[in-house]
C-alpha positions, 0 to 999 in steps of 0.5 A: 412262101417258097416251096422247095419241092420244085427243086426236087428232080426225080432222076428215075423218070428222066428220058434220054434226052436233055431235060431243062429246069428253070428256077427263080430265086428270090427272098422267099427261096433264101428264107425257105432254105435257111441260107446262112450267108445270103438273105435275099436276092433276085437270080434265075437259074437254068438246070440242064440234065443229060442222062448218060449210060451210068450217070446224070450230068447236071449243068447249072447256070445262075445269073442275077444279084444277091444282097450282101453287106458292104465290107466298109460301111455295112450297109446292104448292097447288090452283088451281081452273080454269074455262076456256071457249075457242073455236077454228076449224079449216079443212082446207087445204094448210099447217100454219099458225096464225093468230089463232083459225084453225088450218089442218090439212093436208088429207092428214092431216085430223087435229087434235091438240087436246092442246097446245090444251087444255094452253094454255087451262088454262095461261092460265086460271091466275091470274097471282098464286096464294097460299094462302088466309089462314092456310094458307101454310106457317108456317115460310116465312111467318115467315122471309119476314117476318123478311127483309122487316123486315130489308131495310126497316130496313136501308134506313131506316138506310142511306139518309136521305131526300133533302132535296128530297123533304122540301121537296116534302112541305111543299108543299100544293095550294090550291084 
């Protein structure tokens, strides 16, 4: 069981020098955070915090792999992830966010980085994720091809080409 307390950083106790935290993200982390898009993975995150005069600069570096569904065959696949992110935190009265600045309540002084790390990982996953060529589930690929072929042949039999498009195809552009 992963405890998310390790991801809570007490900003008020940090020194003026840089402070570095190392986190290992695994299936227990994704379950504990209630991650909607990623259910498991093996990632390492390094968080470097530098205290400035009026703010804290947080640099996140994450590397590893997450398990996501292949867009073609729907089998799980490992997707490599590398993310470098930057965030600024300020101590203040309100617990609100704006752009890249997070305002931490001055009474607590604690910033929970667990959700920020998850969001950075989630944003680093490519929109399209498919297995390498030849690695998809063969049965699912065959089924997909059969249905794709059936659909395309149904369209060509049912709907003839509009004659206006045929007339446009005969036009050529002369220089």
